[in-house]
C-alpha positions, 0 to 999 in steps of 0.5 A: 773272248780276249782278255783286256788289261786291268789298266791301260798300258801307256803307249811308251811301253809298246816297244817293251810289250813287243819285246816281251811278246817275242821273249814269251813266244820263243820260250813257249815254243821251246817249252812246248817242243821239250814237253813233247820230247818228255812225253816221248821219253816217258813212252820209251822209258815206261812202256818200252823200258829203254832210255836214249844214250848218246856217245856210249860204247854201243854207238853214237845213239843207242836205246839201252835198258833203263837199268843199264843206262848209267853203266854203258857210259855216254850222255843219257839224253832221256835225263837231259831232256827232262832237265832241259824242259825243267829249266825251259819251263822256268824261263817260260814262267818268267816270260809269262810273268813279264808279259802279263806285267807289262800288259797289266793283265790280272794274275789269273791270266798268268795261271792260264798261260802257265798251264801251257807249259805242262799240258802237251801241245797247249803251249803252242795254242796259248802262244798263238792266242796270246800273240794274236790278242796282244798284237791286236790290242797294240794295233788297235791302240796305235790306230786310236792314237794316230786318229786322235793326233791326226784329228784337228784340235778345233774339231 
């Protein structure tokens, strides 16, 4: 069941809603992608005992034992993925908050959408659902506005 706004957003806010929806979409995909990379990094680190290092003396890209990752030099990509996901998740939360604010959704909707950034693959699913709901809502409202303005004043 699609969530309806608590209060009806004015039509003058529709361009802002569309920009917020695009902002949300970009960060939903970025966060989801990096969350999958975090999952891969966890498998490499905790099951196989290796980390990914770039630009070390071992070559352009190397799998190094987790205990030796700091000593071989280069950029620890495993750590970079974790840090990048953290910052992207914060941006995802901001985009989520902006979207629910302009759409006038309840705060519980924020929590449901925010869960998409911590459960693998869920951000892709929630993004698709939220995008479909918001775009459908905007299209429905615009159709009603067009019909209302097109109707004769005396009828």
